[in-house]
N, CA, C and O of each residue as an XYZ file, in Angstrom:
384
protein
N      -0.797     -3.944      4.779
C       0.050     -5.027      5.195
C      -0.692     -5.807      6.273
O      -1.127     -5.236      7.273
N      -0.829     -7.077      6.070
C      -1.471     -7.944      7.050
C      -0.436     -8.446      8.054
O       0.597     -8.995      7.672
N      -0.719     -8.255      9.316
C       0.184     -8.704     10.380
C      -0.646     -9.310     11.509
O      -1.839     -9.034     11.639
N       0.002    -10.134     12.315
C      -0.690    -10.640     13.497
C      -0.814     -9.481     14.490
O      -0.037     -8.527     14.439
N      -1.773     -9.568     15.373
C      -1.970     -8.495     16.343
C      -0.752     -8.333     17.246
O      -0.372     -7.211     17.582
N      -0.141     -9.442     17.638
C       1.048     -9.382     18.504
C       2.189     -8.651     17.806
O       2.875     -7.841     18.429
N       2.399     -8.928     16.516
C       3.453     -8.275     15.761
C       3.174     -6.773     15.634
O       4.090     -5.959     15.753
N       1.929     -6.415     15.394
C       1.569     -5.002     15.269
C       1.801     -4.255     16.579
O       2.334     -3.145     16.574
N       1.409     -4.848     17.685
C       1.537     -4.188     18.986
C       2.995     -4.037     19.392
O       3.358     -3.030     19.999
N       3.823     -4.995     19.078
C       5.224     -4.940     19.508
C       6.136     -4.173     18.547
O       7.170     -3.659     18.973
N       5.778     -4.084     17.257
C       6.729     -3.532     16.287
C       6.228     -2.359     15.455
O       7.039     -1.687     14.818
N       4.948     -2.090     15.434
C       4.427     -1.055     14.535
C       4.094      0.224     15.282
O       3.651      0.188     16.430
N       4.308      1.352     14.625
C       4.078      2.677     15.170
C       2.709      3.168     14.719
O       2.309      2.912     13.583
N       1.993      3.858     15.576
C       0.664      4.388     15.241
C       0.798      5.832     14.748
O       1.344      6.673     15.461
N       0.310      6.129     13.544
C       0.408      7.502     13.030
C      -0.572      8.469     13.693
O      -0.469      9.678     13.484
N      -1.504      7.973     14.474
C      -2.501      8.842     15.103
C      -2.071      9.358     16.476
O      -2.804     10.136     17.087
N      -0.916      8.951     16.973
C      -0.438      9.399     18.281
C      -0.153     10.890     18.243
O       0.459     11.389     17.299
N      -0.597     11.596     19.266
C      -0.320     13.022     19.395
C       0.249     13.292     20.783
O      -0.316     12.865     21.789
N       1.368     14.001     20.828
C       1.991     14.383     22.097
C       1.739     15.857     22.347
O       1.842     16.676     21.434
N       1.416     16.183     23.553
C       1.169     17.575     23.909
C       2.166     17.992     24.973
O       2.185     17.434     26.070
N       2.989     18.969     24.652
C       3.938     19.525     25.599
C       3.334     20.804     26.159
O       2.711     21.568     25.423
N       3.510     21.041     27.435
C       2.899     22.207     28.084
C       3.367     23.526     27.483
O       2.586     24.471     27.374
N       4.642     23.596     27.091
C       5.158     24.867     26.581
C       4.848     25.095     25.102
O       5.135     26.169     24.573
N       4.268     24.103     24.427
C       3.903     24.254     23.014
C       2.412     24.555     22.899
O       1.617     24.167     23.756
N       2.053     25.247     21.836
C       0.647     25.604     21.652
C      -0.134     24.558     20.867
O      -1.363     24.610     20.833
N       0.554     23.608     20.235
C      -0.148     22.578     19.479
C       0.529     21.231     19.686
O       1.639     21.164     20.213
N      -0.124     20.179     19.279
C       0.370     18.816     19.506
C       1.135     18.302     18.296
O       0.857     18.700     17.165
N       2.104     17.413     18.535
C       2.904     16.783     17.491
C       2.599     15.296     17.465
O       2.053     14.763     18.431
N       2.943     14.616     16.378
C       2.828     13.169     16.402
C       4.193     12.528     16.659
O       4.297     11.301     16.672
N       5.202     13.304     16.858
C       6.538     12.834     17.227
C       7.200     13.910     18.069
O       6.790     15.070     18.036
N       8.213     13.531     18.815
C       8.956     14.520     19.586
C      10.436     14.376     19.295
O      10.895     13.302     18.906
N      11.180     15.446     19.479
C      12.619     15.441     19.284
C      13.249     15.880     20.598
O      13.437     17.074     20.830
N      13.577     14.916     21.464
C      14.046     15.275     22.803
C      15.479     15.785     22.874
O      15.869     16.347     23.897
N      16.271     15.610     21.829
C      17.668     16.030     21.862
C      18.596     14.840     22.032
O      18.149     13.768     22.438
N      19.901     15.008     21.724
C      20.834     13.882     21.721
C      21.019     13.219     23.085
O      21.100     11.993     23.159
N      21.087     13.991     24.154
C      21.315     13.417     25.483
C      20.130     12.530     25.900
O      20.326     11.425     26.407
N      18.924     13.011     25.688
C      17.737     12.236     26.041
C      17.583     11.009     25.144
O      17.099      9.972     25.599
N      17.989     11.112     23.869
C      17.902      9.959     22.961
C      18.841      8.842     23.398
O      18.471      7.669     23.347
N      20.051      9.192     23.828
C      21.003      8.186     24.310
C      20.478      7.538     25.586
O      20.571      6.321     25.750
N      19.929      8.342     26.485
C      19.369      7.811     27.727
C      18.211      6.851     27.422
O      18.094      5.798     28.049
N      17.368      7.214     26.471
C      16.255      6.352     26.087
C      16.750      5.065     25.428
O      16.186      3.995     25.658
N      17.805      5.164     24.607
C      18.376      3.982     23.951
C      18.906      2.990     24.997
O      18.670      1.787     24.885
N      19.614      3.490     26.003
C      20.137      2.623     27.061
C      19.000      2.005     27.870
O      19.052      0.829     28.229
N      17.990      2.791     28.149
C      16.808      2.306     28.879
C      16.132      1.181     28.088
O      15.728      0.168     28.658
N      16.014      1.370     26.773
C      15.397      0.364     25.908
C      16.245     -0.898     25.813
O      15.701     -2.000     25.747
N      17.583     -0.754     25.805
C      18.477     -1.919     25.702
C      18.476     -2.754     26.977
O      18.384     -3.979     26.911
N      18.578     -2.110     28.129
C      18.734     -2.838     29.383
C      17.413     -3.236     30.055
O      17.375     -4.175     30.851
N      16.345     -2.527     29.734
C      15.032     -2.825     30.322
C      13.950     -2.834     29.245
O      13.052     -1.992     29.280
N      14.012     -3.770     28.280
C      13.070     -3.724     27.152
C      11.611     -3.865     27.560
O      10.757     -3.149     27.038
N      11.312     -4.765     28.474
C       9.912     -4.949     28.878
C       9.387     -3.720     29.620
O       8.263     -3.277     29.386
N      10.207     -3.179     30.509
C       9.821     -1.976     31.240
C       9.663     -0.788     30.287
O       8.755      0.028     30.447
N      10.556     -0.700     29.293
C      10.458      0.373     28.306
C       9.146      0.276     27.535
O       8.483      1.286     27.300
N       8.775     -0.935     27.143
C       7.528     -1.109     26.403
C       6.328     -0.695     27.254
O       5.411     -0.037     26.763
N       6.337     -1.074     28.507
C       5.205     -0.755     29.385
C       5.133      0.732     29.740
O       4.043      1.298     29.815
N       6.285      1.365     29.959
C       6.293      2.740     30.450
C       6.364      3.798     29.354
O       5.787      4.875     29.501
N       7.061      3.508     28.263
C       7.243      4.527     27.230
C       6.762      4.083     25.866
O       5.914      4.736     25.258
N       7.307      2.962     25.376
C       7.020      2.515     24.017
C       5.561      2.229     23.763
O       5.084      2.366     22.637
N       4.854      1.834     24.790
C       3.439      1.493     24.662
C       2.612      2.658     24.119
O       1.639      2.440     23.397
N       2.983      3.875     24.455
C       2.192      5.029     24.053
C       2.344      5.381     22.580
O       1.508      6.099     22.032
N       3.395      4.889     21.929
C       3.617      5.199     20.521
C       3.265      4.030     19.606
O       3.226      4.185     18.385
N       3.015      2.887     20.179
C       2.790      1.678     19.391
C       1.337      1.507     18.985
O       0.424      2.123     19.536
N       1.166      0.645     17.999
C      -0.165      0.242     17.562
C      -0.875     -0.428     18.741
O      -0.253     -1.151     19.519
N      -2.152     -0.189     18.863
C      -2.912     -0.776     19.959
C      -3.628     -2.053     19.534
O      -4.304     -2.683     20.348
N      -3.488     -2.439     18.278
C      -4.097     -3.678     17.795
C      -5.611     -3.609     17.853
O      -6.207     -2.613     17.445
N      -6.231     -4.657     18.356
C      -7.691     -4.734     18.412
C      -8.284     -3.702     19.371
O      -9.495     -3.485     19.353
N      -7.471     -3.066     20.200
C      -7.951     -2.030     21.095
C      -8.175     -0.702     20.395
O      -8.702      0.230     21.002
N      -7.792     -0.597     19.146
C      -7.944      0.635     18.365
C      -9.204      0.544     17.509
O      -9.543     -0.529     17.010
N      -9.885      1.654     17.343
C     -11.113      1.651     16.545
C     -10.831      1.490     15.059
O     -11.744      1.161     14.303
N      -9.582      1.713     14.610
C      -9.263      1.571     13.193
C      -8.756      0.174     12.828
O      -8.589     -0.129     11.647
N      -8.512     -0.672     13.817
C      -8.001     -2.020     13.560
C      -9.067     -2.858     12.867
O     -10.215     -2.895     13.307
N      -8.690     -3.528     11.788
C      -9.608     -4.385     11.038
C      -8.999     -5.775     10.908
O      -7.797     -5.918     10.684
N      -9.833     -6.788     11.050
C      -9.370     -8.161     10.896
C      -9.445     -8.565      9.430
O     -10.262     -8.043      8.671
N      -8.575     -9.509      9.037
C      -8.499     -9.973      7.652
C      -9.836    -10.580      7.206
O     -10.393    -10.176      6.185
N     -10.331    -11.521      7.950
C     -11.599    -12.170      7.609
C     -12.134    -12.848      8.863
O     -11.388    -13.116      9.805
N     -13.402    -13.113      8.862
C     -13.995    -13.839      9.983
C     -13.886    -15.323      9.659
O     -14.632    -15.853      8.836
N     -12.954    -15.973     10.315
C     -12.772    -17.400     10.070
C     -12.545    -18.130     11.387
O     -12.560    -17.529     12.461
N     -12.339    -19.410     11.283
C     -12.218    -20.253     12.486
C     -10.771    -20.465     12.921
O     -10.487    -21.377     13.698
N      -9.849    -19.629     12.427
C      -8.453    -19.804     12.843
C      -8.285    -19.414     14.300
O      -9.057    -18.613     14.827
N      -7.266    -19.984     14.958
C      -6.998    -19.593     16.355
C      -6.614    -18.113     16.424
O      -6.035    -17.581     15.478
N      -6.929    -17.454     17.525
C      -6.637    -16.014     17.651
C      -5.161    -15.667     17.466
O      -4.859    -14.555     17.033
N      -4.238    -16.562     17.771
C      -2.802    -16.258     17.642
C      -2.382    -16.131     16.181
O      -1.416    -15.429     15.884
N      -3.081    -16.790     15.267
C      -2.679    -16.765     13.853
C      -3.549    -15.847     13.007
O      -3.277    -15.669     11.820
N      -4.588    -15.260     13.592
C      -5.417    -14.322     12.833
C      -4.613    -13.080     12.495
O      -3.796    -12.626     13.296
N      -4.841    -12.535     11.319
C      -4.116    -11.340     10.891
C      -5.079    -10.193     10.691
O      -6.264    -10.386     10.418
N      -4.543     -8.993     10.831
C      -5.345     -7.801     10.662
C      -4.507     -6.678     10.086
O      -3.352     -6.883      9.714
N      -5.095     -5.476     10.011
C      -4.399     -4.330      9.448
C      -4.990     -3.047     10.012
O      -6.079     -3.050     10.585
N      -4.261     -1.955      9.842
C      -4.733     -0.642     10.275
C      -5.689     -0.117      9.216
O      -5.316     -0.003      8.048
N      -6.889      0.198      9.599
C      -7.877      0.684      8.648
C      -7.669      2.128      8.235
O      -8.406      2.626      7.385
N      -6.693      2.818      8.806
C      -6.438      4.224      8.482
C      -6.111      4.410      7.003
O      -6.559      5.374      6.384
N      -5.334      3.494      6.438
C      -4.909      3.635      5.039
C      -5.844      2.909      4.085
O      -5.561      2.848      2.888
N      -6.928      2.365      4.565
C      -7.842      1.638      3.696
C      -7.508      0.153      3.690
O      -6.572     -0.298      4.350
N      -8.278     -0.574      2.948
C      -8.107     -2.022      2.894
C      -6.901     -2.419      2.042
O      -6.703     -1.846      0.971
N      -6.092     -3.378      2.484
C      -4.954     -3.823      1.656
C      -5.417     -4.686      0.486
O      -4.617     -5.025     -0.386
N      -6.698     -5.042      0.461
C      -7.217     -5.911     -0.593
C      -7.690     -5.112     -1.799
O      -7.733     -5.651     -2.906
N      -8.046     -3.846     -1.619
C      -8.537     -3.016     -2.712
C      -7.379     -2.605     -3.616
O      -6.299     -2.262     -3.136
N      -7.611     -2.642     -4.926
C      -6.554     -2.242     -5.858
C      -7.021     -1.196     -6.813
O      -6.252     -0.750     -7.665
């Protein structure tokens, strides 16, 4: 899927994220904090969206061009705001 870098960073989840909890022996790519913590996080996200993105959501989101797997659609003369790219983890979206 081709998306702008801004759209990927704000809305897409990175499958390579790993969380390490001290009491666990291995890392997960997701966590299940429980119902009370999920409600608290939902309220935090609703009332402080920018702060949530900077403090929590940023760690689970796509990093865009800051990621080694990020690939650009093509090298062209379009402005950087309209250039599109994709996550190279799943391969090229152009190959069939």
